[in-house]
Backbone as a ProteinNet text record, in pm:
[ID]
protein_1_A
[PRIMARY]
MTNIKKYLEKAQEEKWAMGQFNFSDFTQMKAVCEAAVTAKSPVILGTSEGESRFFGLQEAVALRDVFKKKLGLPAFLNLDHGKSFEYLKEAIDAGYDMVHFDGSKLPLEENIKLTKEVVKYAKKKGVTVEGEVGRIGTDSSKLYSEKFEIKEEDLTKPDEAQRFVKETGVDLLAVSIGNFHGIEASGIDPNLRLDSLKQIAGKISGTALVLHGGSGTPEDDIREAIKLGIIKININTEIRLAFAGNLRRFLDNNKDEIVPYKFLLDAKNSVEKLAGRKIGLFGSAGRI
[TERTIARY]
750.5	862.6	992.5	1075.8	1194.8	1325.5	1319	1439.4	1487.1	1617.7	1669.2	1653.3	1666.9	1654	1514	1414.7	1276.7	1259.2	1319.5	1308.8	1387.7	1502.3	1580.8	1505.3	1440.1	1358.8	1241.4	1180.5	1067.8	1113.5	1231	1285.2	1311.7	1362.3	1394.4	1267.5	1166.3	1039.8	967.6	975.1	895.3	975.1	1103.7	1188.1	1206.6	1254.3	1298.3	1427.7	1489	1617.3	1616.9	1683.5	1705.3	1828.1	1817.8	1932.6	2018.2	2148.7	2241.5	2306.7	2292.1	2348	2453	2577	2683.7	2684	2726.5	2733.6	2858.9	2902.2	3014.7	2988.8	2868.4	2833	2682.3	2640.3	2500.4	2407.9	2454	2370.7	2331.9	2427.8	2400.6	2306.5	2331.3	2247.9	2103.2	2085.8	1951.4	1881.5	1954.7	1896.4	1845.1	1924.6	1885.6	1762.5	1762.9	1649	1520.6	1530.1	1410.4	1358.7	1450.8	1408.5	1334.9	1386	1324.8	1186.9	1172	1041.5	939.1	980.1	889.9	844.3	935.5	904.7	844.5	835.4	787.2	869	1000.6	1094.1	1186.8	1213.4	1321	1452.9	1554.3	1681.3	1798.8	1910.7	2033.9	2129.3	2180.3	2277	2415.2	2503.9	2634.1	2747.5	2843.7	2969	3084	3179	3301.4	3384.7	3498.1	3585.5	3627.4	3667.2	3710.8	3599.4	3481.4	3367.4	3328.4	3329.6	3288.3	3391.1	3519.6	3622.7	3609.6	3570.8	3550.1	3423.7	3315.4	3185	3173	3225	3213.3	3110.1	3148.7	3055.8	2937.7	2966.7	2859.5	2771.2	2833.7	2756.2	2658.7	2705.4	2619	2500.7	2526.7	2420	2319.2	2369.6	2280.7	2190	2245.5	2164.9	2069.8	2112.7	2017.9	1895.3	1919.4	1808.4	1719.3	1780	1702.7	1610.6	1664.8	1584.8	1475.9	1507.9	1407.7	1290.1	1321	1216.6	1140	1212.4	1149.3	1066.2	1118.8	1053.7	972.8	985	918.1	973.7	1104.2	1169.2	1247.8	1225.2	1310.7	1446.9	1536.7	1669.5	1771.6	1861.1	1955.9	2098.8	2190.4	2330.2	2414.4	2497.3	2589.2	2732.3	2824.4	2966.7	3014.9	3048.5	3077.9	3227.6	3260.4	3398.1	3491.6	3445.2	3532.7	3643.3	3765.9	3880.7	3935.2	3889.6	3942.2	3830.2	3848.6	3751	3738.8	3851.4	3853.2	3764.6	3772.2	3691.8	3544.1	3516.9	3378.6	3317.3	3396.6	3350.1	3313.9	3394.1	3363.7	3229.1	3205.9	3079.9	2961.7	2978.7	2872.4	2841.2	2944.6	2925.5	2866.1	2892.9	2838.5	2689.2	2639.5	2497.1	2461.6	2559.6	2529.1	2437.2	2348.7	2254.6	2317.8	2424.7	2480.6	2627.2	2708.9	2849	2886.7	2976.5	3025.8	3174.6	3213	3354.9	3404.2	3501.9	3557.9	3692.4	3687	3809.8	3841.3	3792.3	3802.1	3945.4	4035.6	4175.4	4257	4194.1	4261	4241.2	4328.6	4301.8	4167.3	4097.1	3962.2	3958.8	4055.9	4060.3	4063.9	4148.9	4161.8	4036.1	3977.5	3853.1	3743.6	3732.1	3631.9	3657.5	3781.6	3817.4	3780.5	3818.5	3792.4	3644.4	3578.9	3435.4	3358.3	3398	3332.7	3344.6	3458.9	3477.5	3380.6	3366.9	3275	3131.5	3092.7	2956.1	2927.5	3022.3	3003.8	2977.3	3056	3038.6	2911.3	2885.1	2769.2	2637.9	2631.5	2505.9	2470.3	2571	2545.3	2473.1	2496.9	2439.3	2317.9	2280.6	2167.4	2196.1	2323	2364.6	2381.1	2333.5	2339.7	2481.4	2527	2662.5	2660	2735.5	2757.2	2902.2	2921.8	3056	3081.3	3201.7	3235.9	3332.4	3301.7	3388.9	3405.1	3529.5	3556.9	3593.4	3682.2	3726.8	3643.2	3584.6	3494.7	3573.4	3617.9	3683.7	3796.1	3767.5	3869.8	3820.8	3913.9	3877.1	3833.1	3861.8	3839.5	3705.8	3632.8	3506.6	3532.5	3548.4	3580.9	3533	3557	3520.9	3640	3616.2	3723.2	3710.5	3820.3	3817.4	3826.3	3880.8	3893.4	3808.8	3783.2	3702.4	3769.2	3691.5	3744.8	3744.4	3857.4	3871.1	3849.6	3760.7	3734.3	3825.5	3891.6	3977.1	3894.3	3904.9	3825.1	3852.3	3978.9	4013.4	3951.7	3903.3	3841.9	3693.5	3632.5	3490.4	3465.5	3350.2	3314.1	3292.7	3357.7	3341.3	3225.8	3127.5	3009.7	3042.2	3137.8	3171.3	3231.5	3313	3372.3	3265.5	3170.6	3059.9	2978.8	2952.5	2875.9	2947.9	3076.7	3153.5	3158.7	3182.2	3192.7	3064.1	2952	2823.4	2796.7	2824.7	2799.8	2884.4	3010.4	3102.1	3097.9	3057.6	3057.8	2923.3	2814.5	2682.3	2646	2704.4	2670.7	2525.5	2470.7	2333	2323.8	2428.7	2431.6	2569.9	2573.4	2700.6	2715.5	2824.5	2857.9	2936.5	2898	2959.6	3021.7	3120.5	3186.7	3136.7	3058.6	2998.2	3015	3132.7	3158.1	3132.8	3093.1	3071.3	3202.9	3210.6	3330	3294.8	3381.3	3360.3	3403	3315.9	3344	3250	3277	3190.1	3271	3241.3	3309.1	3257.8	3343.3	3310.8	3182.4	3148.8	3025.8	2900.9	2915.8	2801.8	2735.5	2772.9	2717.5	2832	2832	2936.8	2906.2	3004.7	2980.1	2872	2813.5	2707	2758.4	2669.8	2701.6	2710	2780	2785.3	2666.7	2552	2429.9	2430	2503.1	2514	2588	2691	2764.9	2676.4	2597	2505.7	2406.7	2355.2	2258.5	2320.8	2445.6	2514.9	2539	2579	2603.5	2474	2367.3	2237.7	2190	2218.5	2180.1	2254.9	2377.1	2460	2425.4	2378.2	2352.6	2208.2	2119.4	1977.1	1934.9	1867.8	1820.5	1907.8	2031.7	2120.5	2105.6	2091.4	2072.7	2200.1	2185.7	2300.2	2304	2427.3	2448.7	2528.3	2488.3	2561.6	2629.6	2763.1	2840.7	2868.5	2908.4	2941.6	2822.4	2705.2	2583.9	2579.5	2664.3	2666.4	2701.8	2618.8	2647.7	2609.2	2564.1	2523.4	2398.5	2397.4	2279.6	2150.7	2046.8	1923.3	1860.4	1866.7	1811.5	1885.6	2017.1	2095.1	2054.7	2027.4	1981.6	1851.7	1758.2	1628.6	1644.1	1728.1	1747.8	1822	1919	1994.3	1902.1	1806.4	1709.5	1624.7	1584.1	1507.6	1587.3	1720.5	1806.7	1851.9	1813.5	1843.8	1915.8	1952.2	2014.6	1908.6	1933.7	1834.1	1889.9	2015.4	2076.5	2173.4	2161.9	2245.8	2309.7	2442.8	2516.7	2542	2512.9	2537.4	2623.6	2738.5	2825.6	2878.7	2942	3003.7	2903.4	2784.7	2685.8	2641.6	2637.3	2606.3	2714.1	2839.8	2951.6	2953.9	2929.8	2931.3	2819.1	2700.3	2587.3	2615	2663.8	2690.9	2801.6	2916.1	3031.3	3007.1	2942.4	2917.1	2829.3	2720.7	2630.1	2691.4	2771.4	2838.5	2939.2	3016	3113.8	3044	2936.7	2866.9	2811.6	2753.5	2697.3	2806.7	2916.2	3023.5	3093	3102.5	3160.6	3075.5	2944.4	2852.1	2817.2	2858.9	2827.1	2951.2	3052.6	3183.7	3186.4	3089.4	3087.4	3004	2936.4	2849.6	2933.6	2906.3	2980.7	2888.8	2758.1	2662	2640.1	2685.9	2679.2	2541.2	2438	2306.5	2253	2311	2270.7	2346.4	2479.9	2552.9	2544.4	2493.3	2474.2	2337.5	2245.5	2107.6	2098.1	2161.2	2156.4	2219.8	2329.1	2395.5	2304	2237.5	2142.5	2028.5	1971.8	1859.3	1897.8	2020	2064.9	2080.2	2129.1	2142.7	2005	1913.8	1777.7	1708.9	1724.9	1664.4	1724.7	1855.9	1924	1878.2	1876.5	1834.9	1691.2	1604.6	1465.2	1453.4	1533.5	1531.2	1579.5	1684	1736.5	1637.1	1572.4	1472.4	1361.1	1320.4	1220.3	1269.3	1393.1	1453	1463.8	1499.3	1520.3	1388.9	1279.3	1149	1115.1	1186.9	1160.9	1059.2	1015.2	916.9	785.2	726.3	597.9	606.8	727.7	743.7	741.8	724.6	716.5	579.1
-16689.3	-16765.9	-16714.4	-16644.2	-16581.5	-16635	-16716.5	-16767.4	-16894.1	-16899.6	-17015.7	-17143.6	-17133.8	-17253.7	-17312.5	-17226.9	-17275.2	-17356.2	-17307.8	-17380.1	-17510.2	-17510.3	-17633.1	-17737.3	-17692.3	-17782.8	-17836.9	-17749.4	-17790.3	-17894.4	-17872	-17966.8	-18102.2	-18099.1	-18223.8	-18302	-18230.8	-18295.8	-18351.4	-18278.9	-18314.4	-18390	-18414.2	-18494.4	-18430.3	-18305.3	-18241.3	-18166.5	-18106.6	-18040.3	-17899.2	-17809.4	-17674.5	-17676.1	-17610.5	-17599.8	-17480.4	-17501.4	-17389	-17373.9	-17256.3	-17228.4	-17118.4	-17151.3	-17053.4	-16954.9	-16833.8	-16729.5	-16646.4	-16581.5	-16489.1	-16359.7	-16347.5	-16220.3	-16198.1	-16076.7	-16037.3	-16118.2	-16146.9	-16219	-16356.3	-16428.4	-16561.1	-16551.1	-16454.5	-16435.6	-16405.9	-16316.8	-16280.1	-16400.9	-16479.6	-16596.5	-16697.1	-16723.8	-16820.4	-16770.1	-16642.2	-16586.7	-16591.3	-16562.5	-16564.9	-16707.4	-16804.4	-16944	-16985.2	-16941.7	-16976.1	-16912.4	-16789.7	-16722.1	-16795.2	-16829.7	-16901.9	-17033.8	-17101.9	-17231.8	-17221.1	-17098.2	-17076.4	-17159	-17143.5	-17221.1	-17131	-17167.6	-17098.4	-17136	-17052.6	-17080.3	-17028.4	-17098.2	-17054.3	-17008.2	-16887.8	-16830.5	-16847.2	-16918.1	-16948.7	-16871.2	-16832.9	-16776.5	-16842.8	-16894.7	-16945.8	-16826	-16851.3	-16739.1	-16662.9	-16736.8	-16671.1	-16591.9	-16651.7	-16583.4	-16459	-16470.4	-16356.6	-16244.8	-16279.9	-16175.3	-16098.9	-16167.4	-16102	-16017.2	-16073.6	-16006.8	-15901.8	-15934.6	-15847.3	-15899.5	-15915.3	-15964.6	-15869.7	-15742.6	-15645.7	-15628.8	-15637.8	-15627.4	-15745.6	-15864.9	-15983	-15969.4	-15919.3	-15899.9	-15796.9	-15687.1	-15580.9	-15631.2	-15707.6	-15759.1	-15869.6	-15949.3	-16046.4	-15972.3	-15862.2	-15784.7	-15727.4	-15684.3	-15630.4	-15737.6	-15856.6	-15963.7	-16011.9	-16017.8	-16059.1	-15961.7	-15832.9	-15731.2	-15721.6	-15718.5	-15700.5	-15821	-15940.8	-16062.7	-16135.1	-16089.5	-16161	-16300.5	-16313	-16444.2	-16475.9	-16594.8	-16639	-16681.5	-16584.6	-16609	-16588.8	-16685.5	-16683.4	-16695.7	-16626.8	-16626.6	-16718.5	-16799.4	-16887.6	-16864	-16848.5	-16842.9	-16986.9	-17029.8	-17169.6	-17199.4	-17307.7	-17353.4	-17246.7	-17179.8	-17086.7	-17163.3	-17115.4	-17187.8	-17126.1	-17006.5	-16941.3	-16875.6	-16872.4	-16807.5	-16659.4	-16597	-16453.5	-16417.4	-16497	-16463.1	-16496.6	-16604.6	-16637.6	-16528.6	-16474.6	-16364.5	-16243.3	-16214.1	-16103.7	-16125.7	-16249.1	-16280.5	-16267.5	-16317.2	-16308	-16161.6	-16082	-15940	-15862.9	-15909	-15842.1	-15867.8	-15979.3	-16009.6	-16139.4	-16228.9	-16360.8	-16438.3	-16518.1	-16596.9	-16724.1	-16768.4	-16900.1	-16900.9	-16978.2	-16994.9	-17142.1	-17181.1	-17318.2	-17315.3	-17374.1	-17385.6	-17521.1	-17516.1	-17638.3	-17667.8	-17749.7	-17794.3	-17938	-17984.8	-18126.3	-18174.1	-18082.7	-18123	-18122.5	-18078.1	-18073.1	-18204.3	-18234.2	-18347.3	-18324.4	-18431.2	-18418.6	-18327.7	-18342.6	-18261.2	-18112.2	-18075	-17934.6	-17885.4	-17971.2	-17937.4	-17907.2	-17991.8	-17971.7	-17841.9	-17817.4	-17697.5	-17569.5	-17560.2	-17438.8	-17423.7	-17535.9	-17529.4	-17478.6	-17519.6	-17471.8	-17320.6	-17265.1	-17119.5	-17049.2	-17106.8	-17049.4	-17055.2	-17170.8	-17188.8	-17089.7	-17072.7	-16981.7	-16839.6	-16792.9	-16656.1	-16643	-16740.8	-16734.9	-16734.2	-16814.1	-16824.2	-16692.9	-16614.5	-16482.5	-16392.6	-16417.8	-16335	-16401.1	-16519.3	-16589.9	-16649.1	-16681.7	-16733.5	-16884.9	-16952.2	-17097.5	-17140.6	-17255.5	-17303.7	-17445.1	-17462.2	-17593.1	-17634.7	-17757.2	-17810.8	-17919.8	-17976.3	-18078.3	-18180.8	-18307.6	-18417.8	-18511.4	-18548.8	-18627.3	-18532.2	-18574.3	-18486.4	-18508.6	-18402	-18411.8	-18395.8	-18508.9	-18510.6	-18412	-18300.4	-18202.4	-18062.6	-17969.5	-17830.2	-17759.1	-17819.4	-17752.3	-17790.4	-17690	-17711.3	-17697.5	-17812.3	-17807.1	-17933	-17938.1	-18052.8	-18148.1	-18277	-18376.1	-18464.8	-18476.4	-18556.3	-18705.2	-18741	-18881.3	-18910.3	-19036.6	-19078.1	-19033.4	-18970	-18920.9	-19033.6	-19055.6	-19164.6	-19114.7	-19180.7	-19148	-19231.9	-19166.3	-19237.4	-19281.2	-19407.7	-19461.7	-19388	-19347	-19281.1	-19141	-19088.2	-18955.8	-18959.4	-19076.1	-19086.3	-19054.4	-18996.6	-18964.3	-19091.3	-19098.2	-19212.1	-19182.3	-19271.1	-19245.7	-19209.3	-19277.9	-19248.2	-19108	-19067.4	-18933.8	-18827.4	-18855.1	-18762	-18743.7	-18854.3	-18849.1	-18765.1	-18788.2	-18711.6	-18563.6	-18535.6	-18397.5	-18319.7	-18377.2	-18310.2	-18287	-18388.2	-18378.7	-18270.7	-18260.3	-18168.2	-18025.7	-18009	-17874.4	-17803.6	-17879.6	-17818.6	-17753	-17800.3	-17743.4	-17772.6	-17687.2	-17705.4	-17805.8	-17808.6	-17898.6	-17960.8	-18078.1	-18146.5	-18187	-18140	-18181.6	-18311.6	-18408	-18540.1	-18580.2	-18668.6	-18724.6	-18866.5	-18885.5	-19016	-19052.8	-19017.5	-19042.4	-18922.1	-18812.4	-18687.4	-18610.9	-18524.3	-18442.5	-18314.1	-18213.8	-18086.2	-18099.1	-18056.7	-18071.9	-18174.8	-18210.2	-18304.1	-18374.7	-18501.8	-18574.5	-18528.2	-18541.6	-18491.5	-18552.8	-18672.9	-18738.5	-18665.9	-18585.7	-18515.2	-18591.5	-18716.9	-18799.6	-18856.4	-18826.4	-18873.9	-19014.4	-19079	-19211.7	-19205.8	-19319.4	-19324.7	-19289.5	-19232.1	-19201.6	-19330.1	-19324.9	-19437.1	-19422.3	-19461.1	-19443	-19528.3	-19639.9	-19722.2	-19646.1	-19571.2	-19489.5	-19379.3	-19315.3	-19210	-19264.1	-19383.2	-19443	-19467.6	-19513.1	-19536.9	-19406.3	-19302.5	-19172.3	-19116.9	-19122.1	-19071.2	-19143.9	-19272.2	-19349.3	-19308.5	-19260.2	-19219.1	-19079.5	-18993.6	-18854.2	-18815.8	-18901.3	-18878.5	-18740.3	-18664.3	-18532	-18419.2	-18449.4	-18346.2	-18338.8	-18218.1	-18197.8	-18231	-18299.4	-18342.1	-18267.9	-18243.5	-18163.5	-18242.8	-18230.1	-18291.6	-18183.2	-18181.3	-18091.5	-18162.3	-18085	-18145.8	-18210.8	-18146.5	-18206	-18206.5	-18126.9	-18123.1	-18259.9	-18308.3	-18434.7	-18559.4	-18545.5	-18662	-18725	-18857.1	-18922.6	-18883.7	-18855.9	-18805.5	-18905.6	-19033.5	-19133.4	-19131.3	-19107.2	-19097.1	-18974.5	-18864.6	-18742.4	-18769.8	-18833.5	-18861	-18952.2	-19054.8	-19148.1	-19080.7	-18995.1	-18923.7	-18834	-18771.6	-18687.5	-18772.3	-18888.9	-18979	-19019.5	-19027	-19071.7	-18958.1	-18834.5	-18726	-18604.6	-18604.7	-18486.4	-18378.4	-18257.4	-18149.8	-18024.6	-18029.4	-17916.6	-17974.2	-17926.7	-17977.6	-17860	-17864.9	-17754.9	-17779.4	-17677.3	-17681.5	-17560.7	-17588.7	-17480.5	-17506.5	-17623.5	-17651.1	-17642.5	-17697.6	-17692.9	-17549.2	-17466.3	-17324.4	-17260.3	-17287.6	-17229.9	-17278.4	-17407.8	-17463	-17404.1	-17392.3	-17335.6	-17190.2	-17114.6	-16972.6	-16952.2	-17016.3	-16996.7	-17053.3	-17170.2	-17233.2	-17148.3	-17095.8	-17013.8	-16879.4	-16825.9	-16699.3	-16715.3	-16824.1	-16850.2	-16868	-16945.6	-16970.2	-16841.6	-16759	-16633.2	-16544.7	-16529.7	-16441.9	-16497.8	-16629.8	-16691.4	-16663.3	-16660.2	-16640.2	-16493.3	-16407.7	-16264.5	-16183.9	-16196.5	-16141.3	-15989.2	-15921.9	-15776	-15720.1	-15808.9	-15761.3	-15716.9	-15596.8	-15545.8	-15500.4	-15518	-15473	-15584.3	-15565.3	-15672.8	-15731.8	-15646.1	-15703.1	-15789	-15776.4	-15862.5	-15994.8	-15988.7	-16116.1	-16193.7	-16129.3	-16200.7	-16267.2	-16230.9	-16279.7	-16432	-16489.4	-16634.9	-16705.9	-16650.5	-16710	-16707.3	-16595	-16583.3	-16683.3	-16690.9	-16782.1	-16927.8	-16963.3	-17101.7	-17135.2	-17039.5	-17061.1	-17070	-16983.9	-16986	-17119.6	-17168.7	-17296.8	-17411.3	-17411	-17514.3	-17512.4	-17393.9	-17382.4	-17430.5	-17396.7	-17441.5	-17592.3	-17654.2	-17800.5	-17866.2	-17811.4	-17866.9	-17848.9	-17734	-17708.9	-17814	-17846.6	-17951.8	-18086.2	-18118.8	-18246	-18254.2	-18144.3	-18143.4	-18143.8	-18114.4	-18116.5	-17991.6	-17880.9	-17757.8	-17665.9	-17699.4	-17617.4	-17614.7	-17496.7	-17483.5	-17487.5	-17471.6	-17481.3	-17347.2	-17237.2	-17106.8	-17091.6
19896.6	19951.8	19888.7	19967.3	19910.3	19968.2	20071.3	20134.9	20064.8	20031.3	19959.8	20041	20172.6	20257.1	20247	20233.1	20220.5	20092.2	19985	19858.4	19862	19927.3	19939.4	20022.1	20127.6	20209.5	20128.8	20049.1	19964.8	19862.5	19802.6	19705.3	19769.8	19891.7	19962	19995.5	20037.1	20073.6	19951.4	19839.7	19722.4	19615.5	19640.4	19550.6	19412.3	19413.1	19289.9	19321.4	19221.5	19243.5	19185.4	19255.9	19203.9	19113.6	19001.6	18912.9	18949.1	18951.7	18960.6	18824.3	18766.6	18635.1	18649.3	18617	18630.8	18513.9	18542.7	18441	18462.2	18356.9	18369.9	18293.9	18235.7	18174	18184.2	18157.3	18172.2	18081.5	17959.3	17862.8	17915.9	17973	18028.5	18148.8	18235	18353.5	18314.8	18220	18171.7	18110.2	18032.6	17967.1	18069.3	18172.1	18275.3	18350.9	18387.3	18461.6	18379.3	18251.2	18166.5	18147.9	18141.6	18133.1	18259.8	18375	18503	18517.1	18473.3	18479.7	18393.5	18273	18182	18243.6	18311.3	18371.2	18510.6	18563.3	18700.3	18799.7	18787.3	18868.7	18948.3	19074.4	19146.3	19080.9	19096.1	19028.5	19111.1	19100.6	19164.7	19055.3	19071.1	18979	19040.5	18973.2	19031.5	18967.8	19051	19000.6	19074.5	18999.1	19059.4	19104.6	19169.7	19205.6	19080.9	18975.8	18853.5	18787.7	18779.9	18718.8	18797.5	18930	19012.5	19011.4	18999.3	18991.5	18859.9	18754	18624.9	18627.6	18680.2	18677.1	18787.2	18906.2	19022.3	19120.3	19246.3	19348	19367.2	19384.6	19408.3	19284.6	19167	19042.9	19030.5	19066	19059.7	19154.6	19274.2	19373	19323.1	19269.7	19220.8	19108.4	19016	18904.7	18949.6	19047	19104.2	19157.2	19227.5	19284.7	19175.7	19065.6	18953.5	18895.7	18871.7	18812.6	18909.3	19037.7	19135.4	19136.9	19135.1	19141.8	19009.9	18899.8	18768.6	18726.6	18752.3	18704.7	18812.7	18937.6	19046.4	19062.5	19043.4	19036.8	19164	19222.7	19333.6	19277.3	19261.9	19207.4	19318.6	19336.1	19446.5	19394.7	19459.5	19418.5	19505.6	19440.3	19512.1	19465.2	19561.8	19529	19521	19402.6	19372.9	19387.3	19456.2	19472	19529.4	19634	19704	19775.6	19762	19817.9	19946.2	19979.8	20100.4	20180	20311.4	20398.7	20363.7	20332.1	20305.7	20186.7	20079.5	19962.1	19983.7	20055	20086.2	20174.1	20263.3	20348.6	20262.4	20161.3	20070.3	20001.9	19957.3	19889.6	19985.3	20105.1	20206.7	20236.6	20256.7	20289.2	20172.4	20050.5	19931.3	19916.1	19974.7	19967	19898.5	19880.4	19824.1	19918.9	19862.7	19942.6	19997	19931	19959.1	19919	19990.6	19953	19961.8	19874.4	19871.2	19900.9	20015.4	20046.5	19996.4	19907.5	19850.9	19915.7	20019.3	20085.6	20051.7	19937.3	19902.9	19879.8	19848.4	19827.8	19956.8	20063.5	20193	20268.1	20364.8	20454	20522.6	20554.1	20610.6	20733.2	20821.3	20943.7	20910.3	20813.3	20775	20703.5	20621.2	20552.7	20654.7	20755	20860.1	20935.6	20971.7	21048.3	20974.8	20847.4	20770.8	20736	20709.2	20679.5	20800.8	20919.4	21042.8	21056.6	21017.2	21022.1	20927.2	20807.7	20709.2	20760.7	20813.2	20864.3	20977.1	21066.9	21180.8	21133.4	21037.8	20988.2	20905.2	20819.7	20731.6	20809	20912.2	20988.5	21056.4	21092	21151.2	21051.3	20922.5	20816.4	20750.9	20799.2	20740.7	20603.7	20578.3	20448.7	20453.3	20351.4	20340.3	20301.1	20355.3	20326.8	20269.4	20162	20101	20124.5	20171.9	20188.9	20087.1	20090.5	19990.9	20049.6	20027.5	20069	19950	19920.5	19800	19687.3	19600.3	19492.1	19366.2	19316	19201.8	19072.4	19019.8	18889.7	18874.1	18808.8	18776.1	18808.7	18820.3	18845.7	18718.2	18604.6	18476.6	18413.2	18370.2	18301	18151.4	18081.8	17939.4	17868.9	17740	17658.2	17650.8	17681.4	17680	17556.6	17481.2	17359	17387.5	17503.8	17542.3	17665	17689.6	17803.3	17932.8	18019.7	18146.3	18249.4	18310.9	18407.3	18550.9	18621.2	18760.8	18850.2	18944.6	19038.9	19159.7	19192.9	19303.6	19434.1	19455.1	19580.9	19592.4	19479.4	19482.5	19522	19518.5	19551.7	19699.3	19726.4	19864.6	19945	20060.4	20149.9	20245.6	20253.5	20337.7	20481.9	20543.8	20683.3	20698.2	20600.4	20605.7	20583.9	20496	20473.5	20600.9	20668.9	20793.8	20899.5	20914.4	21012.7	20976	20849.8	20802.1	20831.5	20796.8	20817.2	20965.4	21046.7	21189.5	21255.2	21215.2	21282	21227.5	21101.3	21042.5	21047.9	21042	21041.3	20908.8	20797.7	20666.2	20631.1	20545.7	20500	20385.8	20302.2	20187.6	20174.2	20111	20089.9	19943.6	19880.9	19744.6	19752.5	19669.5	19676.4	19542.9	19552.6	19434.7	19413.7	19308	19281	19132.7	19080.3	18939	18851.2	18909.8	18837.3	18824	18724.5	18706.7	18633.2	18649.7	18581.6	18436.1	18347.7	18205.7	18146.1	18020.5	17951.4	17842.7	17822.4	17715.4	17578.5	17477.4	17343.4	17286.9	17331.3	17284.9	17332.6	17439.4	17497.1	17609.3	17628.4	17735.7	17818.7	17945.8	18036.2	18087.7	18150.6	18210.1	18317.2	18345.4	18445.9	18584.6	18665.6	18804.4	18885.3	18996.7	19090.2	19186.1	19138.5	19217.5	19343.2	19339.5	19460.1	19569.4	19531.1	19627.8	19683.6	19596.6	19641.6	19743.2	19717.9	19809.9	19947.2	19949.3	20075.6	20152	20077.8	20141	20198.9	20120.1	20165.4	20290.3	20298.4	20415.5	20541.2	20523.9	20637.9	20689.1	20599.4	20639.9	20609	20647.5	20624.4	20675.7	20589.2	20627.7	20576.5	20537.2	20483.6	20332.3	20281.8	20138.6	20062.1	19949.8	19869.4	19736.1	19689.3	19568.5	19465.7	19339	19228.9	19146.9	19152.8	19068	18935.7	18835.2	18706.5	18640.6	18650	18594	18442.4	18377.9	18230.7	18173.8	18082.9	18016.5	18093	18217.1	18295.4	18232.4	18212.2	18153	18226.7	18151.6	18212.2	18308.5	18277.3	18368.7	18502	18497.5	18620.9	18702.4	18632.6	18699.7	18774.4	18707.1	18770.3	18891.9	18879.2	18989.9	19104.5	19072.7	19176.5	19258.1	19192.7	19263.5	19358.1	19312.3	19399.2	19522.3	19506.3	19616.5	19707.6	19677.2	19769.9	19714.3	19587.3	19527.4	19509.9	19564.5	19552.4	19485.8	19444.7	19373.9	19270.6	19146.9	19039.3	18966	18952.9	18891.9	18742.8	18664	18520.1	18481.2	18420	18375.3	18234.2	18214.2	18084.2	17969.7	17987.1	17879.8	17850.8	17954.9	17934.5	17847	17881.3	17806.2	17661.7	17643	17507.6	17422.2	17480	17406.1	17370.1	17465.4	17444.7	17341.5	17364.6	17276.6	17137.3	17130.4	17001.9	16912	16967.1	16887.3	16851.1	16940.7	16912.5	16798.2	16803.3	16696.3	16560.4	16561	16434.8	16373.3	16459.9	16409.3	16350.8	16422.5	16375.8	16251.6	16243.9	16123.9	16000.2	16020.7	15908.5	15883.8	15977.5	15964.9	16002.1	15919.9	15953.9	15963.2	15905.7	15909.8	16025.4	16098.5	16207.2	16327.6	16377.6	16493.6	16607.5	16589.8	16691.7	16793.9	16918.3	17017.7	17040.5	17049.1	17080.4	16967.5	16849.2	16738	16741.4	16763	16759.4	16890.1	16996.8	17123.6	17134.5	17045.5	17057.9	17045	16942.9	16926.9	17046	17096.4	17212.5	17333.6	17353.6	17466.1	17453.1	17334.6	17314.3	17336.6	17299.2	17317.2	17465.6	17543.6	17687.8	17753	17711.8	17766.9	17738.5	17617.3	17579.4	17661.3	17676.5	17754.5	17899.5	17960.7	18101	18118.4	18024.8	18032.3	18026.8	17942	17931.1	18060.6	18120.7	18245.7	18360.3	18364	18467.5	18459.4	18338.2	18320.5	18369.3	18338.7	18380.5	18532.5	18595.9	18741.8	18820.5	18753.3	18820.5	18898	18872	18949.4	18881.7	18761.3	18692.7	18769.8	18779.1	18848.4	18999.6	19055.5	19200.9	19274	19198.2	19262.9	19327
[MASK]
++++++++++++++++++++++++++++++++++++++++++++++++++++++++++++++++++++++++++++++++++++++++++++++++++++++++++++++++++++++++++++++++++++++++++++++++++++++++++++++++++++++++++++++++++++++++++++++++++++++++++++++++++++++++++++++++++++++++++++++++++++++++++++++++++++++++++++++++++++++++++++++++

């Protein structure tokens, strides 16, 4: 089974979620893939516009192919939070399996219009499309020293979600249910609005739902969200914190070390361990 849509359908039927783990360098990508192989789990490798511009669209595709062939791993690439049709088209043409158009800051009418353009082009290439309704916290993936406040007007409205899905034909929908990009300094974010998720799921029965900003979300909320229809969960901030934190500690304690494969090893291992733990939480282990 190599098609991402098949795995998404399987996740929806069996009530588990695929993890999307964002990366911006080879070490992080390798760590996530090795964690997925160990767990016998399909995995989505995510790059934001910024991450993909740094790493390279074609380079990401080429390395995805290497890991798929070498490890026998169902690994899929997603362009995360694409803001323009032109850049999503570049990702699709480069060989990405999936693209996410984020028109959440646009008026609903404009969001629907542009998402339809993306869907039309992507379907010609057999590429999966994720849309978004409702504003998901913040654009920044970072550590917050103070409690992050969710604005009620940013939450996804069930009726708007229903209209968006019906008119655009997206394969997946990212929703705002109290989630946000980044993580509070405590390491545990506020609870999700599971009542809102239940209402949205009731309006768009059959459409796959996505949780962005999964870093720091209480584990019980993750499990309940999956039961209510979430089949894809994005993790980025925790990857960055694990990678950067371990790298800083190693270099602080080994100030004379200049060999990259030595000072990157702890950082890689920390990302691999984190990804493995999330895969277990999401229920995707053993699904290959």
